[in-house]
N, C-alpha and C positions, 0 to 999 in steps of 0.2 A: 328251858333255857331264860325262861323271864323269872323265877329266880332269882338264877345264878347271876342275870341284869343285877335285877335288884341286890346283892349280898355283896356285888361287887360296887354298886352305887355307895354304897351305907357306907363303904370299908374306904372306897375312894372322898366324901366328908367332910372325914380327919383327917383324913394327910393330907402332910404337911403336902406331898407329888401333886395337890388335886388340877391345877391347873396345868403339870406336864401331860398327867394323866388324859382331860381333856382336849387337850393336843393331842398327844396317841390312839383317843375313843376314838379322836375327828377325821386324823391320817385313815384309821383302817376301817372306820365304816364308807369312807369313799375312794377307798383302795378296795377290800377284800369281803369287807362283812356285809353284808348285804341289810344288816339290822339296824334301822332308824335309832340314830342322835340321839331322838327329840328321850327314849325311852330311858336316858342316865340326866341327858341337862334341865330338863322338867324337876325332878327332886331335887339334887343337883341347886337346883337356882333356889327355889325355894326353902333348901336347907342356909345355906351358905351365901343368904343374900349378900352381906358386906363385899360379896367379889362375883357379885353379879353382872357385871362389866367388861372384869377380865375374863371370866366363863367362856361370853358370851365373841369374845376375840379369841382364847384361845381355840374355841371350839371352828371357828371362819379361817384362822390362818392355817389348821389341821386337815384343811378339808382344800386349804389351796392348794398344799406341799401334795397333801395326793392322789388332785386333780391334773399339779403338775405330772411326779411322777404316769398317771395310766393317759395321758398326752402322747407323755413321754414311749412307755410299749405300741402304743399306736402305729406313733409316728414313725419306731421303728424294726418293731414284731407286726404289724399286722395280720401279713398275713399269709408266718404261722400260727395263728392264733385265729383266722379268723374260723375254721371250721367246728375248734372247741366252743365258742361261741356259740355258732349254728347248733351241733351242739345241746349245750349248756342251761344258754341263754333267752336264746332270741332264736325265731327264722329266719331266717336269708330275705325276705321275702320284710321281714320286717329290717331289718340291718341295711336288708337296699336302700330303706328309705329313710331311714335316720341319719343315713350316710349322702343324702340330697339332697334332706332337709340341713345338714349342716353345709351343703357345698353355694344353695340356694339364699337361704334363711336367716345362716350364719347364729349370729352376734342373741336376736330375740331369739334364737329358737331353744341355746344355750341355758340364757336366763330365766327360761319356762320351766326348760327340765329343771333347771337348778334348785326352784322353785316347787315346785310339781314333789308331793310325795311319795316320789319313783325311786329307783337307783338309780344313779347317775353316771354307772361306771363303762355304761356302752356311750355314752355322752363325749366321755372321755379317749374313750381307744378312737370309736370313728372321728372327734376332729382331729387329732393328731394323726389317724392315717389317713386321712385328707390332708388333711398341711393346713389347715385351717389356722388363719394369723392366732400365733400363740399370744402376742399378749391381748388381745380382743379376748379369746378363752377365758384368760387369767380374769381379765375382770369383770367379764359375764360371770364367771366360775363362785368370784369376790364376789361378788354386786349382790347374786342372788342366796348364795347364803348368810352372806353381813343383813340381808334385811333378812332370811329364816332366823335366823339364829339369837337376831340384836332383839328383831319382833318377838321372842317368847319370851325372853329377859325384860323385853316391856312388858306384857302380860303377865311375866310375875311381880314386875313394882308397881305395878300399876293393885292387882288382886291379891297377891298372897298368898295365901295359902289354899284359895279359889282358883288359882290358876290351873293344874292340872285340870279341873274339873270341866274347866270351859274351854280351854285350846284339848280335850276331848268332842267334847260339843256343839266348838265349830270348826275343828278343824278340816269339812272338806270346803265350807263354806267363806272362808279365811283364803285358802290357797283357791277358790275359784273368783272370787276379787279380785285377789294380787294381779293370777293369769291373764283376766278380763285386761287391770288395767296396764300390763306389760303388752297385750295385742294393740290395747291400743293406741299408746306410745310406738309400740313396731308398728301399725299401718298409717300413725301420724308419719314418722321418720323417713316412712319407702315411699308414699305418696306426695312427699313436697310441704306437708301443710303443718 
């Protein structure tokens, strides 16, 4: 699978449809393909620094559109999909926990899931199933994914060809730090401080 991704990335680098390809890959990654988009974004951004910010933008927009589809599926078909989700993706207890957290912690919980390197599909479906505010869901999704993709673009802009090694080396520390910042903002917003 990794070899296929690398070959497809090489084809995409020189393609006239590169930005559309990034949008499509991001849409697919956020809906049905649980492979992190970074696998193609980082090498693509390193090779096409002339389109660095457009690549980050298309990745963000593709994810937002995919999240909208996931939300709609959760909103309209969750009860039909619930048994399949539990059989293939997540335990019943974990799913109930995610739905409870979306109901009680909403925006900040979705922000955290949008940044963390975990599949976002469950959050999208659960947000739709719980009828969480669509504008807040899209805002949380857009902000979290923009932080993720524009953050990668910034590292590539600053570090150039060393970006991939830096991102691999500090990925968990960076995600942890960003998550702590979001949790801190979350705490301050709920405590009135």
